[in-house]
N, CA, C and O atoms as a Tripos MOL2 file, in Angstrom:
@<TRIPOS>MOLECULE
protein
  320   319    80     0     0
PROTEIN
NO_CHARGES

@<TRIPOS>ATOM
      1 N         289.0070   49.9340   17.1400 N.3       1 UNK1
      2 CA        290.3320   49.6280   16.8020 C.3       1 UNK1
      3 C         290.4720   48.2540   16.4400 C.2       1 UNK1
      4 O         289.8530   47.3130   16.9350 O.2       1 UNK1
      5 N         291.3580   48.2110   15.5140 N.am      2 UNK2
      6 CA        291.6560   46.7480   14.9560 C.3       2 UNK2
      7 C         292.7130   46.0670   15.8620 C.2       2 UNK2
      8 O         293.5730   46.6720   16.5020 O.2       2 UNK2
      9 N         292.5500   44.8580   15.8310 N.am      3 UNK3
     10 CA        293.4930   44.0180   16.5810 C.3       3 UNK3
     11 C         295.0020   44.2750   16.0430 C.2       3 UNK3
     12 O         295.9350   44.2790   16.8460 O.2       3 UNK3
     13 N         295.1990   44.4760   14.7410 N.am      4 UNK4
     14 CA        296.4460   44.6430   14.3330 C.3       4 UNK4
     15 C         297.0180   45.9600   14.8370 C.2       4 UNK4
     16 O         298.2030   46.0110   15.1640 O.2       4 UNK4
     17 N         296.2380   47.0170   14.9130 N.am      5 UNK5
     18 CA        296.7180   48.3540   15.3240 C.3       5 UNK5
     19 C         297.2550   48.0120   16.8750 C.2       5 UNK5
     20 O         298.3570   48.4130   17.2500 O.2       5 UNK5
     21 N         296.4300   47.2870   17.6780 N.am      6 UNK6
     22 CA        296.8080   47.1900   19.1870 C.3       6 UNK6
     23 C         298.0830   46.4600   19.2460 C.2       6 UNK6
     24 O         298.9330   46.8290   20.0560 O.2       6 UNK6
     25 N         298.3190   45.3780   18.4030 N.am      7 UNK7
     26 CA        299.5640   44.5820   18.4850 C.3       7 UNK7
     27 C         300.6830   45.5570   17.8760 C.2       7 UNK7
     28 O         301.8080   45.4300   18.3610 O.2       7 UNK7
     29 N         300.5460   46.2910   17.1040 N.am      8 UNK8
     30 CA        301.5150   47.3130   16.4890 C.3       8 UNK8
     31 C         301.8700   48.3350   17.4460 C.2       8 UNK8
     32 O         303.0360   48.7260   17.4950 O.2       8 UNK8
     33 N         300.9470   48.8280   18.2460 N.am      9 UNK9
     34 CA        301.0780   49.7630   19.3200 C.3       9 UNK9
     35 C         301.8640   49.1460   20.4670 C.2       9 UNK9
     36 O         302.7780   49.7280   21.0510 O.2       9 UNK9
     37 N         301.4040   47.8410   20.7580 N.am     10 UNK10
     38 CA        302.0830   47.1600   21.8730 C.3      10 UNK10
     39 C         303.5810   47.0980   21.5970 C.2      10 UNK10
     40 O         304.4600   47.4970   22.3600 O.2      10 UNK10
     41 N         303.7790   46.4390   20.1740 N.am     11 UNK11
     42 CA        305.2520   46.1910   19.8590 C.3      11 UNK11
     43 C         306.0520   47.4680   19.8370 C.2      11 UNK11
     44 O         307.2100   47.4700   20.2540 O.2      11 UNK11
     45 N         305.4620   48.5800   19.3540 N.am     12 UNK12
     46 CA        306.2750   49.9420   19.3870 C.3      12 UNK12
     47 C         306.5060   50.3440   20.8250 C.2      12 UNK12
     48 O         307.5740   50.8860   21.1100 O.2      12 UNK12
     49 N         305.5160   50.1040   21.8370 N.am     13 UNK13
     50 CA        305.7090   50.3370   23.1740 C.3      13 UNK13
     51 C         306.9140   49.5760   23.8790 C.2      13 UNK13
     52 O         307.7480   50.1230   24.6000 O.2      13 UNK13
     53 N         306.8700   48.2180   23.5540 N.am     14 UNK14
     54 CA        307.8980   47.4190   24.1300 C.3      14 UNK14
     55 C         309.2560   47.6950   23.5130 C.2      14 UNK14
     56 O         310.2690   47.6870   24.2130 O.2      14 UNK14
     57 N         309.2880   47.9390   22.2120 N.am     15 UNK15
     58 CA        310.6170   48.2920   21.5420 C.3      15 UNK15
     59 C         311.1390   49.6360   22.1310 C.2      15 UNK15
     60 O         312.3600   49.7780   22.1990 O.2      15 UNK15
     61 N         310.3780   50.5640   22.5310 N.am     16 UNK16
     62 CA        310.7320   51.8740   23.1400 C.3      16 UNK16
     63 C         311.2420   51.7270   24.4950 C.2      16 UNK16
     64 O         312.2320   52.3430   24.8890 O.2      16 UNK16
     65 N         310.4980   50.8240   25.2920 N.am     17 UNK17
     66 CA        310.8210   50.5710   26.6200 C.3      17 UNK17
     67 C         312.1620   49.8060   26.7970 C.2      17 UNK17
     68 O         312.9480   50.0620   27.7090 O.2      17 UNK17
     69 N         312.3610   48.8660   25.8710 N.am     18 UNK18
     70 CA        313.6730   48.0970   25.6620 C.3      18 UNK18
     71 C         314.8120   49.0660   25.3960 C.2      18 UNK18
     72 O         315.8650   48.9750   26.0270 O.2      18 UNK18
     73 N         314.6140   49.9790   24.4820 N.am     19 UNK19
     74 CA        315.4820   50.9230   24.1880 C.3      19 UNK19
     75 C         315.9950   51.8770   25.2640 C.2      19 UNK19
     76 O         317.1590   52.2450   25.4220 O.2      19 UNK19
     77 N         314.8990   52.2150   25.9870 N.am     20 UNK20
     78 CA        315.1280   53.1870   27.0890 C.3      20 UNK20
     79 C         315.9620   52.3560   28.1110 C.2      20 UNK20
     80 O         316.8660   52.9130   28.7330 O.2      20 UNK20
     81 N         315.6970   51.1190   28.2880 N.am     21 UNK21
     82 CA        316.2950   50.4200   29.4460 C.3      21 UNK21
     83 C         317.7400   50.1270   29.0930 C.2      21 UNK21
     84 O         318.6220   50.1910   29.9490 O.2      21 UNK21
     85 N         317.9770   49.8090   27.8400 N.am     22 UNK22
     86 CA        319.4150   49.4280   27.4980 C.3      22 UNK22
     87 C         320.2240   50.6950   27.0570 C.2      22 UNK22
     88 O         321.3600   50.5370   26.6100 O.2      22 UNK22
     89 N         319.7050   51.8860   27.1610 N.am     23 UNK23
     90 CA        320.6180   52.9970   26.8740 C.3      23 UNK23
     91 C         321.6070   53.1780   28.0600 C.2      23 UNK23
     92 O         321.2910   53.0160   29.2380 O.2      23 UNK23
     93 N         322.8420   53.5320   27.6130 N.am     24 UNK24
     94 CA        323.9040   53.5780   28.6400 C.3      24 UNK24
     95 C         323.6250   54.8620   29.5210 C.2      24 UNK24
     96 O         323.0790   55.8870   29.1120 O.2      24 UNK24
     97 N         324.1310   54.6120   30.9040 N.am     25 UNK25
     98 CA        323.6530   55.6970   31.8990 C.3      25 UNK25
     99 C         325.0390   56.5010   31.7840 C.2      25 UNK25
    100 O         326.1310   55.9570   31.6250 O.2      25 UNK25
    101 N         324.8460   57.7030   31.8760 N.am     26 UNK26
    102 CA        325.9120   58.6780   31.9330 C.3      26 UNK26
    103 C         326.3100   59.1530   33.2450 C.2      26 UNK26
    104 O         325.4620   59.9030   33.7290 O.2      26 UNK26
    105 N         327.3100   58.9620   33.9640 N.am     27 UNK27
    106 CA        327.6740   59.4120   35.2640 C.3      27 UNK27
    107 C         327.9350   60.8990   34.9710 C.2      27 UNK27
    108 O         328.6840   61.2710   34.0680 O.2      27 UNK27
    109 N         327.3420   61.6280   35.7000 N.am     28 UNK28
    110 CA        327.5160   63.1630   35.8550 C.3      28 UNK28
    111 C         328.2060   63.5070   37.0390 C.2      28 UNK28
    112 O         327.8210   63.0830   38.1290 O.2      28 UNK28
    113 N         329.2570   64.2860   36.9100 N.am     29 UNK29
    114 CA        330.0470   64.7090   37.9620 C.3      29 UNK29
    115 C         330.1070   66.3640   37.8900 C.2      29 UNK29
    116 O         330.4660   66.9300   36.8580 O.2      29 UNK29
    117 N         329.7480   67.0350   39.0020 N.am     30 UNK30
    118 CA        329.7530   68.2720   39.1020 C.3      30 UNK30
    119 C         331.1990   68.9150   38.8710 C.2      30 UNK30
    120 O         332.1990   68.3680   39.3350 O.2      30 UNK30
    121 N         331.2640   70.0830   38.1430 N.am     31 UNK31
    122 CA        332.7560   70.5860   37.8530 C.3      31 UNK31
    123 C         333.5170   70.6560   39.2750 C.2      31 UNK31
    124 O         334.6520   70.1820   39.3160 O.2      31 UNK31
    125 N         333.0640   71.1140   40.2250 N.am     32 UNK32
    126 CA        333.9050   71.0300   41.3810 C.3      32 UNK32
    127 C         334.3850   69.8180   41.9860 C.2      32 UNK32
    128 O         335.4920   69.6850   42.5080 O.2      32 UNK32
    129 N         333.3500   68.8060   41.8730 N.am     33 UNK33
    130 CA        333.6030   67.4640   42.1920 C.3      33 UNK33
    131 C         334.5790   66.8210   41.3670 C.2      33 UNK33
    132 O         335.3440   66.0050   41.8800 O.2      33 UNK33
    133 N         334.6510   67.1390   39.9490 N.am     34 UNK34
    134 CA        335.6720   66.6440   39.0700 C.3      34 UNK34
    135 C         337.0440   66.9130   39.5000 C.2      34 UNK34
    136 O         337.9240   66.0550   39.4390 O.2      34 UNK34
    137 N         337.2140   67.9940   39.8970 N.am     35 UNK35
    138 CA        338.6680   68.4690   40.3570 C.3      35 UNK35
    139 C         339.1390   67.4690   41.6200 C.2      35 UNK35
    140 O         340.2180   66.8800   41.6820 O.2      35 UNK35
    141 N         338.2010   67.4320   42.4820 N.am     36 UNK36
    142 CA        338.6130   66.6860   43.6050 C.3      36 UNK36
    143 C         338.6710   65.2620   43.2150 C.2      36 UNK36
    144 O         339.5940   64.6170   43.7120 O.2      36 UNK36
    145 N         337.7730   64.5840   42.3370 N.am     37 UNK37
    146 CA        338.1470   63.2510   41.9540 C.3      37 UNK37
    147 C         339.3380   63.0180   41.0980 C.2      37 UNK37
    148 O         339.7990   61.8780   41.0560 O.2      37 UNK37
    149 N         339.8590   63.9280   40.4420 N.am     38 UNK38
    150 CA        341.1460   63.9780   39.6520 C.3      38 UNK38
    151 C         342.2220   63.9150   40.6090 C.2      38 UNK38
    152 O         343.1970   63.1770   40.4610 O.2      38 UNK38
    153 N         342.0470   64.7000   41.6100 N.am     39 UNK39
    154 CA        343.2490   64.8460   42.6390 C.3      39 UNK39
    155 C         343.2040   63.3150   43.3100 C.2      39 UNK39
    156 O         344.2300   62.6410   43.4040 O.2      39 UNK39
    157 N         342.1030   62.9180   43.6930 N.am     40 UNK40
    158 CA        342.0760   61.4120   44.3330 C.3      40 UNK40
    159 C         342.7020   60.3640   43.5200 C.2      40 UNK40
    160 O         343.4850   59.5020   43.9190 O.2      40 UNK40
    161 N         342.1960   60.5720   42.1560 N.am     41 UNK41
    162 CA        342.7700   59.5170   41.3350 C.3      41 UNK41
    163 C         344.1800   59.5000   40.9330 C.2      41 UNK41
    164 O         344.6990   58.4630   40.5210 O.2      41 UNK41
    165 N         344.8620   60.6760   41.0430 N.am     42 UNK42
    166 CA        346.2130   60.9170   40.8660 C.3      42 UNK42
    167 C         346.9540   60.4420   42.3010 C.2      42 UNK42
    168 O         348.0350   59.8520   42.3120 O.2      42 UNK42
    169 N         346.2780   60.7570   43.3790 N.am     43 UNK43
    170 CA        346.8710   60.1650   44.7800 C.3      43 UNK43
    171 C         346.9030   58.5840   44.6680 C.2      43 UNK43
    172 O         347.8850   57.9050   44.9680 O.2      43 UNK43
    173 N         345.7480   58.1120   44.2170 N.am     44 UNK44
    174 CA        345.4940   56.6520   44.3490 C.3      44 UNK44
    175 C         346.4830   55.9030   43.2610 C.2      44 UNK44
    176 O         346.9860   54.8000   43.4770 O.2      44 UNK44
    177 N         346.6690   56.6210   42.1420 N.am     45 UNK45
    178 CA        347.6660   56.0600   41.2720 C.3      45 UNK45
    179 C         349.1010   55.9650   41.8560 C.2      45 UNK45
    180 O         349.7940   54.9510   41.7660 O.2      45 UNK45
    181 N         349.4950   57.1620   42.4850 N.am     46 UNK46
    182 CA        350.8430   57.1460   43.1740 C.3      46 UNK46
    183 C         350.8670   55.9160   44.1560 C.2      46 UNK46
    184 O         351.7990   55.1120   44.1490 O.2      46 UNK46
    185 N         349.8190   55.8230   44.9740 N.am     47 UNK47
    186 CA        349.7620   54.8610   46.0940 C.3      47 UNK47
    187 C         349.9010   53.3730   45.5630 C.2      47 UNK47
    188 O         350.4210   52.4700   46.2170 O.2      47 UNK47
    189 N         349.3720   53.2390   44.3030 N.am     48 UNK48
    190 CA        349.5150   51.8840   43.6460 C.3      48 UNK48
    191 C         351.0140   51.5290   43.4810 C.2      48 UNK48
    192 O         351.3470   50.3530   43.6250 O.2      48 UNK48
    193 N         351.9040   52.4410   43.1970 N.am     49 UNK49
    194 CA        353.2630   52.0580   42.8660 C.3      49 UNK49
    195 C         353.9380   51.6620   44.2450 C.2      49 UNK49
    196 O         354.8670   50.8550   44.2660 O.2      49 UNK49
    197 N         353.4420   52.2530   45.3970 N.am     50 UNK50
    198 CA        353.7970   51.8520   46.6270 C.3      50 UNK50
    199 C         353.4200   50.4720   47.1210 C.2      50 UNK50
    200 O         354.1050   49.8050   47.8960 O.2      50 UNK50
    201 N         352.2510   50.1080   46.5910 N.am     51 UNK51
    202 CA        351.4750   48.8110   47.1190 C.3      51 UNK51
    203 C         350.9270   48.1580   45.9000 C.2      51 UNK51
    204 O         349.7020   48.1090   45.7830 O.2      51 UNK51
    205 N         351.7010   47.6440   44.9690 N.am     52 UNK52
    206 CA        351.0960   47.1920   43.7870 C.3      52 UNK52
    207 C         350.3060   45.8120   43.8320 C.2      52 UNK52
    208 O         349.7340   45.3440   42.8470 O.2      52 UNK52
    209 N         350.3410   45.2130   45.0900 N.am     53 UNK53
    210 CA        349.5600   44.0710   45.3410 C.3      53 UNK53
    211 C         348.2270   44.3560   46.1740 C.2      53 UNK53
    212 O         347.5290   43.4200   46.5650 O.2      53 UNK53
    213 N         347.9250   45.6130   46.4140 N.am     54 UNK54
    214 CA        346.7440   45.9970   47.0840 C.3      54 UNK54
    215 C         345.5780   46.0680   46.1110 C.2      54 UNK54
    216 O         345.4130   47.0260   45.3560 O.2      54 UNK54
    217 N         344.8080   45.0490   46.1600 N.am     55 UNK55
    218 CA        343.6450   44.8800   45.4210 C.3      55 UNK55
    219 C         342.4560   45.8370   45.5850 C.2      55 UNK55
    220 O         341.7390   46.2890   44.6920 O.2      55 UNK55
    221 N         342.3900   46.0590   46.9460 N.am     56 UNK56
    222 CA        341.2260   47.0910   47.3660 C.3      56 UNK56
    223 C         341.6170   48.3500   46.8640 C.2      56 UNK56
    224 O         340.7140   49.0990   46.4930 O.2      56 UNK56
    225 N         342.9830   48.7910   46.7670 N.am     57 UNK57
    226 CA        343.3440   50.0820   46.1460 C.3      57 UNK57
    227 C         343.1470   50.1550   44.7860 C.2      57 UNK57
    228 O         342.7120   51.1880   44.2770 O.2      57 UNK57
    229 N         343.4550   49.0440   44.0520 N.am     58 UNK58
    230 CA        343.1800   48.8870   42.6960 C.3      58 UNK58
    231 C         341.5700   49.2040   42.3390 C.2      58 UNK58
    232 O         341.1820   49.9680   41.4550 O.2      58 UNK58
    233 N         340.7780   48.4610   43.2060 N.am     59 UNK59
    234 CA        339.4060   48.7830   42.8430 C.3      59 UNK59
    235 C         338.9910   50.0540   43.0440 C.2      59 UNK59
    236 O         338.2520   50.5620   42.2010 O.2      59 UNK59
    237 N         339.3770   50.7630   44.1490 N.am     60 UNK60
    238 CA        339.1190   52.0670   44.4500 C.3      60 UNK60
    239 C         339.5310   53.0350   43.4860 C.2      60 UNK60
    240 O         338.7900   53.9850   43.2360 O.2      60 UNK60
    241 N         340.7870   52.8770   42.8380 N.am     61 UNK61
    242 CA        341.1730   53.4690   41.6880 C.3      61 UNK61
    243 C         340.2430   53.5360   40.4330 C.2      61 UNK61
    244 O         339.9060   54.5570   39.8330 O.2      61 UNK61
    245 N         339.8950   52.2400   40.1550 N.am     62 UNK62
    246 CA        339.0950   51.8480   39.1340 C.3      62 UNK62
    247 C         337.7110   52.4560   39.2620 C.2      62 UNK62
    248 O         337.1390   52.8730   38.2550 O.2      62 UNK62
    249 N         337.1670   52.5210   40.4300 N.am     63 UNK63
    250 CA        335.7470   53.0450   40.6180 C.3      63 UNK63
    251 C         335.9540   54.6720   40.5340 C.2      63 UNK63
    252 O         335.0830   55.3320   39.9670 O.2      63 UNK63
    253 N         336.8740   55.1900   40.9850 N.am     64 UNK64
    254 CA        337.2140   56.7130   40.9000 C.3      64 UNK64
    255 C         337.2920   57.0400   39.4060 C.2      64 UNK64
    256 O         336.7430   58.0360   38.9360 O.2      64 UNK64
    257 N         338.0530   56.0930   38.6150 N.am     65 UNK65
    258 CA        338.3520   56.4230   37.2700 C.3      65 UNK65
    259 C         337.0570   56.3100   36.5030 C.2      65 UNK65
    260 O         336.9010   57.0220   35.5100 O.2      65 UNK65
    261 N         336.0780   55.4320   36.9060 N.am     66 UNK66
    262 CA        334.8190   55.2390   36.1320 C.3      66 UNK66
    263 C         333.9010   56.4660   36.4760 C.2      66 UNK66
    264 O         333.1830   56.9740   35.6150 O.2      66 UNK66
    265 N         333.9510   56.8950   37.6910 N.am     67 UNK67
    266 CA        333.2850   58.1430   37.9520 C.3      67 UNK67
    267 C         333.6690   59.3510   37.0520 C.2      67 UNK67
    268 O         332.8630   60.2040   36.6800 O.2      67 UNK67
    269 N         334.9940   59.3250   36.7440 N.am     68 UNK68
    270 CA        335.4920   60.3500   35.7850 C.3      68 UNK68
    271 C         335.2430   60.0180   34.4760 C.2      68 UNK68
    272 O         335.4590   60.8750   33.6200 O.2      68 UNK68
    273 N         334.8090   58.8770   34.1410 N.am     69 UNK69
    274 CA        334.5460   58.3960   32.7680 C.3      69 UNK69
    275 C         335.8430   58.1450   32.1210 C.2      69 UNK69
    276 O         335.9600   58.1420   30.8950 O.2      69 UNK69
    277 N         336.8180   57.9340   32.9310 N.am     70 UNK70
    278 CA        338.1680   57.4140   32.3790 C.3      70 UNK70
    279 C         338.3020   55.9650   32.3960 C.2      70 UNK70
    280 O         338.9770   55.3650   33.2330 O.2      70 UNK70
    281 N         337.5300   55.3180   31.2870 N.am     71 UNK71
    282 CA        337.4490   53.9890   31.2680 C.3      71 UNK71
    283 C         338.6170   53.2340   30.9390 C.2      71 UNK71
    284 O         338.7340   52.0860   31.3680 O.2      71 UNK71
    285 N         339.5340   53.7850   30.1890 N.am     72 UNK72
    286 CA        340.7350   53.1110   29.8350 C.3      72 UNK72
    287 C         341.6250   52.8490   31.1530 C.2      72 UNK72
    288 O         342.2930   51.8230   31.2840 O.2      72 UNK72
    289 N         341.5730   53.8100   32.0570 N.am     73 UNK73
    290 CA        342.2900   53.7280   33.3400 C.3      73 UNK73
    291 C         341.7290   52.6750   34.1430 C.2      73 UNK73
    292 O         342.4980   51.9320   34.7520 O.2      73 UNK73
    293 N         340.2590   52.4920   34.2350 N.am     74 UNK74
    294 CA        339.7020   51.5480   34.9610 C.3      74 UNK74
    295 C         339.9200   50.2240   34.3750 C.2      74 UNK74
    296 O         340.1970   49.2920   35.1300 O.2      74 UNK74
    297 N         339.8270   50.0380   33.1190 N.am     75 UNK75
    298 CA        339.9650   48.7150   32.5640 C.3      75 UNK75
    299 C         341.5040   48.1980   32.6160 C.2      75 UNK75
    300 O         341.7400   47.0160   32.8670 O.2      75 UNK75
    301 N         342.4940   49.0950   32.3790 N.am     76 UNK76
    302 CA        343.8930   48.8590   32.5600 C.3      76 UNK76
    303 C         344.1860   48.3280   33.9350 C.2      76 UNK76
    304 O         344.9030   47.3510   34.1510 O.2      76 UNK76
    305 N         343.5680   49.0560   34.8590 N.am     77 UNK77
    306 CA        343.8780   48.7420   36.2440 C.3      77 UNK77
    307 C         343.3960   47.2320   36.6450 C.2      77 UNK77
    308 O         344.0880   46.4960   37.3480 O.2      77 UNK77
    309 N         342.2530   46.9000   36.1660 N.am     78 UNK78
    310 CA        341.4330   45.6340   36.5660 C.3      78 UNK78
    311 C         341.9860   44.5240   35.5100 C.2      78 UNK78
    312 O         341.6090   43.3640   35.6780 O.2      78 UNK78
    313 N         342.7270   44.7780   34.5980 N.am     79 UNK79
    314 CA        343.2190   43.7680   33.7040 C.3      79 UNK79
    315 C         344.3340   43.1180   34.4420 C.2      79 UNK79
    316 O         345.4710   43.5860   34.4900 O.2      79 UNK79
    317 N         343.9440   41.9880   35.0310 N.am     80 UNK80
    318 CA        344.8420   41.2490   35.8700 C.3      80 UNK80
    319 C         345.5120   40.0070   35.1070 C.2      80 UNK80
    320 O         346.3070   39.2760   35.6960 O.2      80 UNK80
@<TRIPOS>BOND
     1     1     2 1
     2     2     3 1
     3     3     4 2
     4     3     5 am
     5     5     6 1
     6     6     7 1
     7     7     8 2
     8     7     9 am
     9     9    10 1
    10    10    11 1
    11    11    12 2
    12    11    13 am
    13    13    14 1
    14    14    15 1
    15    15    16 2
    16    15    17 am
    17    17    18 1
    18    18    19 1
    19    19    20 2
    20    19    21 am
    21    21    22 1
    22    22    23 1
    23    23    24 2
    24    23    25 am
    25    25    26 1
    26    26    27 1
    27    27    28 2
    28    27    29 am
    29    29    30 1
    30    30    31 1
    31    31    32 2
    32    31    33 am
    33    33    34 1
    34    34    35 1
    35    35    36 2
    36    35    37 am
    37    37    38 1
    38    38    39 1
    39    39    40 2
    40    39    41 am
    41    41    42 1
    42    42    43 1
    43    43    44 2
    44    43    45 am
    45    45    46 1
    46    46    47 1
    47    47    48 2
    48    47    49 am
    49    49    50 1
    50    50    51 1
    51    51    52 2
    52    51    53 am
    53    53    54 1
    54    54    55 1
    55    55    56 2
    56    55    57 am
    57    57    58 1
    58    58    59 1
    59    59    60 2
    60    59    61 am
    61    61    62 1
    62    62    63 1
    63    63    64 2
    64    63    65 am
    65    65    66 1
    66    66    67 1
    67    67    68 2
    68    67    69 am
    69    69    70 1
    70    70    71 1
    71    71    72 2
    72    71    73 am
    73    73    74 1
    74    74    75 1
    75    75    76 2
    76    75    77 am
    77    77    78 1
    78    78    79 1
    79    79    80 2
    80    79    81 am
    81    81    82 1
    82    82    83 1
    83    83    84 2
    84    83    85 am
    85    85    86 1
    86    86    87 1
    87    87    88 2
    88    87    89 am
    89    89    90 1
    90    90    91 1
    91    91    92 2
    92    91    93 am
    93    93    94 1
    94    94    95 1
    95    95    96 2
    96    95    97 am
    97    97    98 1
    98    98    99 1
    99    99   100 2
   100    99   101 am
   101   101   102 1
   102   102   103 1
   103   103   104 2
   104   103   105 am
   105   105   106 1
   106   106   107 1
   107   107   108 2
   108   107   109 am
   109   109   110 1
   110   110   111 1
   111   111   112 2
   112   111   113 am
   113   113   114 1
   114   114   115 1
   115   115   116 2
   116   115   117 am
   117   117   118 1
   118   118   119 1
   119   119   120 2
   120   119   121 am
   121   121   122 1
   122   122   123 1
   123   123   124 2
   124   123   125 am
   125   125   126 1
   126   126   127 1
   127   127   128 2
   128   127   129 am
   129   129   130 1
   130   130   131 1
   131   131   132 2
   132   131   133 am
   133   133   134 1
   134   134   135 1
   135   135   136 2
   136   135   137 am
   137   137   138 1
   138   138   139 1
   139   139   140 2
   140   139   141 am
   141   141   142 1
   142   142   143 1
   143   143   144 2
   144   143   145 am
   145   145   146 1
   146   146   147 1
   147   147   148 2
   148   147   149 am
   149   149   150 1
   150   150   151 1
   151   151   152 2
   152   151   153 am
   153   153   154 1
   154   154   155 1
   155   155   156 2
   156   155   157 am
   157   157   158 1
   158   158   159 1
   159   159   160 2
   160   159   161 am
   161   161   162 1
   162   162   163 1
   163   163   164 2
   164   163   165 am
   165   165   166 1
   166   166   167 1
   167   167   168 2
   168   167   169 am
   169   169   170 1
   170   170   171 1
   171   171   172 2
   172   171   173 am
   173   173   174 1
   174   174   175 1
   175   175   176 2
   176   175   177 am
   177   177   178 1
   178   178   179 1
   179   179   180 2
   180   179   181 am
   181   181   182 1
   182   182   183 1
   183   183   184 2
   184   183   185 am
   185   185   186 1
   186   186   187 1
   187   187   188 2
   188   187   189 am
   189   189   190 1
   190   190   191 1
   191   191   192 2
   192   191   193 am
   193   193   194 1
   194   194   195 1
   195   195   196 2
   196   195   197 am
   197   197   198 1
   198   198   199 1
   199   199   200 2
   200   199   201 am
   201   201   202 1
   202   202   203 1
   203   203   204 2
   204   203   205 am
   205   205   206 1
   206   206   207 1
   207   207   208 2
   208   207   209 am
   209   209   210 1
   210   210   211 1
   211   211   212 2
   212   211   213 am
   213   213   214 1
   214   214   215 1
   215   215   216 2
   216   215   217 am
   217   217   218 1
   218   218   219 1
   219   219   220 2
   220   219   221 am
   221   221   222 1
   222   222   223 1
   223   223   224 2
   224   223   225 am
   225   225   226 1
   226   226   227 1
   227   227   228 2
   228   227   229 am
   229   229   230 1
   230   230   231 1
   231   231   232 2
   232   231   233 am
   233   233   234 1
   234   234   235 1
   235   235   236 2
   236   235   237 am
   237   237   238 1
   238   238   239 1
   239   239   240 2
   240   239   241 am
   241   241   242 1
   242   242   243 1
   243   243   244 2
   244   243   245 am
   245   245   246 1
   246   246   247 1
   247   247   248 2
   248   247   249 am
   249   249   250 1
   250   250   251 1
   251   251   252 2
   252   251   253 am
   253   253   254 1
   254   254   255 1
   255   255   256 2
   256   255   257 am
   257   257   258 1
   258   258   259 1
   259   259   260 2
   260   259   261 am
   261   261   262 1
   262   262   263 1
   263   263   264 2
   264   263   265 am
   265   265   266 1
   266   266   267 1
   267   267   268 2
   268   267   269 am
   269   269   270 1
   270   270   271 1
   271   271   272 2
   272   271   273 am
   273   273   274 1
   274   274   275 1
   275   275   276 2
   276   275   277 am
   277   277   278 1
   278   278   279 1
   279   279   280 2
   280   279   281 am
   281   281   282 1
   282   282   283 1
   283   283   284 2
   284   283   285 am
   285   285   286 1
   286   286   287 1
   287   287   288 2
   288   287   289 am
   289   289   290 1
   290   290   291 1
   291   291   292 2
   292   291   293 am
   293   293   294 1
   294   294   295 1
   295   295   296 2
   296   295   297 am
   297   297   298 1
   298   298   299 1
   299   299   300 2
   300   299   301 am
   301   301   302 1
   302   302   303 1
   303   303   304 2
   304   303   305 am
   305   305   306 1
   306   306   307 1
   307   307   308 2
   308   307   309 am
   309   309   310 1
   310   310   311 1
   311   311   312 2
   312   311   313 am
   313   313   314 1
   314   314   315 1
   315   315   316 2
   316   315   317 am
   317   317   318 1
   318   318   319 1
   319   319   320 2
@<TRIPOS>SUBSTRUCTURE
     1 UNK1         2 RESIDUE 1 A UNK
     2 UNK2         6 RESIDUE 1 A UNK
     3 UNK3        10 RESIDUE 1 A UNK
     4 UNK4        14 RESIDUE 1 A UNK
     5 UNK5        18 RESIDUE 1 A UNK
     6 UNK6        22 RESIDUE 1 A UNK
     7 UNK7        26 RESIDUE 1 A UNK
     8 UNK8        30 RESIDUE 1 A UNK
     9 UNK9        34 RESIDUE 1 A UNK
    10 UNK10       38 RESIDUE 1 A UNK
    11 UNK11       42 RESIDUE 1 A UNK
    12 UNK12       46 RESIDUE 1 A UNK
    13 UNK13       50 RESIDUE 1 A UNK
    14 UNK14       54 RESIDUE 1 A UNK
    15 UNK15       58 RESIDUE 1 A UNK
    16 UNK16       62 RESIDUE 1 A UNK
    17 UNK17       66 RESIDUE 1 A UNK
    18 UNK18       70 RESIDUE 1 A UNK
    19 UNK19       74 RESIDUE 1 A UNK
    20 UNK20       78 RESIDUE 1 A UNK
    21 UNK21       82 RESIDUE 1 A UNK
    22 UNK22       86 RESIDUE 1 A UNK
    23 UNK23       90 RESIDUE 1 A UNK
    24 UNK24       94 RESIDUE 1 A UNK
    25 UNK25       98 RESIDUE 1 A UNK
    26 UNK26      102 RESIDUE 1 A UNK
    27 UNK27      106 RESIDUE 1 A UNK
    28 UNK28      110 RESIDUE 1 A UNK
    29 UNK29      114 RESIDUE 1 A UNK
    30 UNK30      118 RESIDUE 1 A UNK
    31 UNK31      122 RESIDUE 1 A UNK
    32 UNK32      126 RESIDUE 1 A UNK
    33 UNK33      130 RESIDUE 1 A UNK
    34 UNK34      134 RESIDUE 1 A UNK
    35 UNK35      138 RESIDUE 1 A UNK
    36 UNK36      142 RESIDUE 1 A UNK
    37 UNK37      146 RESIDUE 1 A UNK
    38 UNK38      150 RESIDUE 1 A UNK
    39 UNK39      154 RESIDUE 1 A UNK
    40 UNK40      158 RESIDUE 1 A UNK
    41 UNK41      162 RESIDUE 1 A UNK
    42 UNK42      166 RESIDUE 1 A UNK
    43 UNK43      170 RESIDUE 1 A UNK
    44 UNK44      174 RESIDUE 1 A UNK
    45 UNK45      178 RESIDUE 1 A UNK
    46 UNK46      182 RESIDUE 1 A UNK
    47 UNK47      186 RESIDUE 1 A UNK
    48 UNK48      190 RESIDUE 1 A UNK
    49 UNK49      194 RESIDUE 1 A UNK
    50 UNK50      198 RESIDUE 1 A UNK
    51 UNK51      202 RESIDUE 1 A UNK
    52 UNK52      206 RESIDUE 1 A UNK
    53 UNK53      210 RESIDUE 1 A UNK
    54 UNK54      214 RESIDUE 1 A UNK
    55 UNK55      218 RESIDUE 1 A UNK
    56 UNK56      222 RESIDUE 1 A UNK
    57 UNK57      226 RESIDUE 1 A UNK
    58 UNK58      230 RESIDUE 1 A UNK
    59 UNK59      234 RESIDUE 1 A UNK
    60 UNK60      238 RESIDUE 1 A UNK
    61 UNK61      242 RESIDUE 1 A UNK
    62 UNK62      246 RESIDUE 1 A UNK
    63 UNK63      250 RESIDUE 1 A UNK
    64 UNK64      254 RESIDUE 1 A UNK
    65 UNK65      258 RESIDUE 1 A UNK
    66 UNK66      262 RESIDUE 1 A UNK
    67 UNK67      266 RESIDUE 1 A UNK
    68 UNK68      270 RESIDUE 1 A UNK
    69 UNK69      274 RESIDUE 1 A UNK
    70 UNK70      278 RESIDUE 1 A UNK
    71 UNK71      282 RESIDUE 1 A UNK
    72 UNK72      286 RESIDUE 1 A UNK
    73 UNK73      290 RESIDUE 1 A UNK
    74 UNK74      294 RESIDUE 1 A UNK
    75 UNK75      298 RESIDUE 1 A UNK
    76 UNK76      302 RESIDUE 1 A UNK
    77 UNK77      306 RESIDUE 1 A UNK
    78 UNK78      310 RESIDUE 1 A UNK
    79 UNK79      314 RESIDUE 1 A UNK
    80 UNK80      318 RESIDUE 1 A UNK
């Protein structure tokens, strides 16, 4: 094996490893769990109108929205 081949193989392996580590993780929610999370999200949304200064509730809503991959809702909630 030539030295150049080893360097190229190492570079290709490093590139592949970096690509795998940087790939976005997909949150997967079971179909039955999605319905439960949607109901929780709606309840939390309604509760935020009752307590608009409740930061803990805002974070809970944002985390629920993220689990549902509703990133717009999460971002909008945390946009203070």
